[in-house]
C-alpha positions in Angstrom: -2.9 -1.7 -24.6 -3.1 -5.1 -26.2 -6.6 -6.2 -27.2 -7.1 -10.0 -27.0 -10.1 -11.5 -28.9 -10.5 -15.0 -27.7 -13.9 -16.8 -27.2 -14.6 -17.9 -23.7 -14.8 -21.7 -23.3 -18.3 -22.8 -22.3 -18.2 -25.7 -20.0 -21.1 -27.2 -17.9 -21.2 -27.3 -14.1 -20.2 -30.7 -12.8 -19.7 -32.2 -9.3 -16.1 -31.1 -9.2 -17.2 -27.4 -9.5 -19.4 -27.7 -6.4 -17.7 -26.4 -3.2 -20.7 -26.8 -0.8 -24.3 -27.9 -1.1 -27.2 -28.6 1.2 -31.0 -28.3 0.8 -30.8 -24.5 1.0 -27.6 -23.3 -0.7 -25.0 -24.3 -3.3 -21.6 -22.8 -3.8 -19.7 -23.0 -7.0 -16.0 -22.5 -7.8 -16.6 -20.1 -10.7 -14.2 -20.3 -13.7 -12.8 -17.1 -15.1 -14.9 -16.4 -18.2 -18.3 -17.6 -16.8 -20.9 -14.8 -16.6 -23.1 -15.1 -13.5 -26.3 -13.9 -15.1 -27.4 -13.5 -18.8 -26.0 -10.3 -20.4 -25.9 -8.7 -23.9 -23.4 -11.3 -25.1 -26.1 -14.0 -25.1 -23.6 -16.5 -23.7 -24.9 -19.2 -21.3 -24.8 -17.9 -17.7 -23.5 -19.7 -14.7 -27.0 -19.3 -13.2 -28.5 -21.4 -16.0 -25.7 -24.0 -15.8 -26.2 -24.5 -12.1 -30.0 -24.8 -12.7 -29.3 -27.5 -15.3 -26.9 -29.3 -12.8 -29.5 -29.3 -10.0 -32.3 -30.4 -12.3 -30.3 -33.3 -13.7 -28.8 -34.4 -10.3 -32.2 -34.5 -8.5 -34.3 -35.4 -11.5 -36.4 -32.2 -11.7 -38.0 -32.3 -15.2 -39.7 -29.0 -14.5 -36.4 -27.3 -13.6 -34.9 -26.1 -10.4 -35.3 -22.9 -8.3 -32.1 -20.9 -8.1 -31.5 -17.5 -6.5 -28.6 -15.2 -7.3 -27.3 -13.4 -4.2 -24.1 -11.9 -5.3 -21.9 -11.7 -8.4 -18.3 -12.0 -9.6 -17.0 -10.1 -12.6 -16.7 -12.3 -15.7 -12.9 -12.5 -15.7 -12.7 -13.3 -12.0 -12.6 -16.8 -10.5 -13.6 -18.2 -7.2 -16.4 -19.0 -4.8 -19.9 -17.8 -5.6 -23.0 -18.7 -3.5 -26.5 -19.4 -4.8 -29.8 -20.0 -2.9 -31.8 -23.2 -3.6 -34.9 -22.0 -1.8 -36.8 -18.6 -1.6 -36.5 -18.7 2.2 -32.7 -19.0 1.9 -32.6 -16.4 -0.8 -34.4 -13.8 1.3 -32.2 -14.4 4.4 -28.9 -14.4 2.5 -29.9 -11.2 0.6 -30.4 -9.5 4.1 -27.1 -10.9 5.3 -25.3 -9.4 2.3 -27.0 -6.1 2.8 -26.1 -6.1 6.5 -22.5 -7.1 5.7 -22.8 -10.3 7.6 -20.9 -12.2 4.9 -17.1 -12.2 5.2 -15.4 -12.3 1.9 -11.7 -12.8 1.1 -10.1 -12.3 -2.2 -6.5 -12.6 -3.5 -5.1 -10.5 -6.2 -1.7 -10.7 -8.1 -0.1 -7.5 -9.1 3.2 -6.4 -10.7 3.6 -3.2 -8.8 3.8 -3.8 -5.0 1.5 -1.2 -3.2 2.9 1.2 -0.8 2.1 1.1 2.1 2.0 -2.7 1.9 -1.2 -2.8 4.0 -4.1 -0.5 4.7 -7.7 0.5 4.5 -9.0 2.1 1.2 -12.2 4.2 1.0 -13.3 5.7 -2.3 -16.6 6.8 -3.9 -17.3 4.8 -7.0 -19.3 5.8 -10.0 -20.1 3.1 -12.7 -20.6 4.0 -16.4 -23.0 1.3 -17.5 -22.5 2.1 -21.2 -18.8 1.5 -21.0 -18.9 -1.0 -18.1 -16.2 0.9 -16.3 -16.1 2.2 -12.7 -14.3 5.4 -11.7 -13.0 6.0 -8.2 -13.0 9.4 -6.4 -11.5 10.2 -3.1 -14.5 12.3 -2.2 -18.3 11.9 -2.5 -19.6 13.0 -5.9 -23.2 12.9 -7.4 -24.3 9.3 -8.0 -21.3 7.8 -6.2 -21.3 4.8 -3.7 -19.0 4.7 -0.8 -16.6 1.7 -1.1 -14.3 0.3 1.5 -11.8 -2.6 1.7 -8.8 -3.7 3.7 -5.7 -5.0 1.9 -2.4 -6.6 2.9 0.7 -7.9 0.9 1.1 -11.5 1.9 3.9 -12.7 -0.5 6.2 -12.0 -3.5 7.3 -14.4 -6.2 9.3 -13.8 -9.5 8.5 -10.1 -9.6 4.8 -10.6 -8.7 3.1 -9.6 -5.5 0.2 -11.4 -3.8 -2.3 -9.2 -2.0 -5.1 -10.3 0.3 -8.2 -8.2 0.0 -11.1 -8.1 2.5 -13.9 -6.1 1.0 -16.2 -4.3 3.5 -18.6 -3.2 0.8 -19.5 -5.0 -2.5 -19.5 -2.6 -5.4 -19.1 -3.3 -9.1 -15.5 -3.6 -10.1 -14.6 -2.4 -6.6 -11.3 -4.3 -5.9 -10.1 -3.8 -9.4 -10.5 -0.1 -9.5 -9.4 0.5 -5.8 -6.2 -1.4 -6.2 -5.6 0.4 -9.5 -5.8 3.8 -7.6 -2.9 2.6 -5.5 -0.8 2.2 -8.7 -1.1 -1.7 -8.4 -3.5 -2.8 -11.2 -4.3 -6.5 -11.2 -2.3 -8.7 -13.6 -4.3 -9.0 -16.9 -6.8 -6.2 -16.1 -6.2 -3.9 -18.9 -9.5 -2.2 -18.2 -8.0 -0.8 -15.1 -4.5 0.0 -16.0 -2.5 -3.2 -16.5 -0.6 -2.8 -19.8 -1.9 -5.9 -21.5 -4.8 -8.3 -21.3 -4.6 -12.1 -20.5 -4.6 -14.6 -23.3 -7.2 -16.4 -21.2 -9.3 -13.3 -20.9 -9.1 -13.6 -17.2 -7.6 -11.4 -14.5 -5.6 -12.5 -11.5 -8.3 -11.9 -8.9 -9.8 -14.9 -7.1 -12.6 -15.0 -4.6 -10.9 -17.4 -2.2 -13.2 -17.6 0.9 -16.7 -17.0 2.1 -17.6 -17.2 5.7 -21.1 -16.7 7.2 -23.7 -18.1 9.6 -26.0 -20.5 7.7 -29.4 -18.7 7.3 -31.4 -21.8 8.2 -29.1 -24.1 10.3 -27.4 -21.2 12.1 -24.0 -22.9 11.8 -20.8 -21.2 11.0 -20.0 -22.0 7.4 -16.6 -21.5 5.7 -16.2 -22.2 2.0 -12.8 -22.1 0.3 -12.3 -22.1 -3.4 -9.1 -23.8 -4.8 -7.2 -21.5 -7.4 -7.5 -22.2 -11.0 -5.1 -24.8 -12.3 -3.6 -22.7 -15.0 0.1 -22.9 -14.4 0.2 -19.4 -12.8 -2.1 -19.3 -9.7 -0.9 -22.6 -8.2 2.5 -20.9 -7.5 0.7 -18.6 -5.0 -1.8 -20.9 -3.3 0.8 -21.9 -0.6 1.1 -18.2 0.4 -2.6 -17.7 1.1 -3.7 -17.3 4.7 -6.6 -19.6 5.8 
């Protein structure tokens, strides 16, 4: 296993990172490497960057309210939603809990899964000290039931693109569940890929979020363009919208 030690690049949130915004919500296209909330690294979080962006854009010298409603792992890119009001935060939290948020991810793997489509159910246990999640095929003490649907949608130059629609939202869920199929995500040496990425990213992208707006009651679809890194762009045309 190759250990890669590269410092993440710390970039501010700008207009080009915003995928959707109104008075209640803001959605950002998260860069791989950004942490959603402050952790033990002490690195600036995406939450703080978005607060700064809102405070500057709307001239709020006392700062801006921002509610975190879900998370993406640090090496994962894609759409992440924040609440700009406490009312929206409360309602969005309930929607995530009631599984009323439809999320679509894409993953690139080297080993094509067999069968090429299906439903996966595992019971996951996270080790917080090592920040690693283990999957079991039956319920064990302290485990959380985890479910997703997956489907191969394309192949290119020895790589396979998989669409993943998670039904539950558990820590490292997609990463560990695909690994149990024998198809670890490219760059994810934590879950079985033979080497890490030089960018300290993994080839997992949160592509799409669809939900009923908690205040306006309109259907909202937010799609995140893939990272422009010379790799992901090759697969974007295969993605189902």
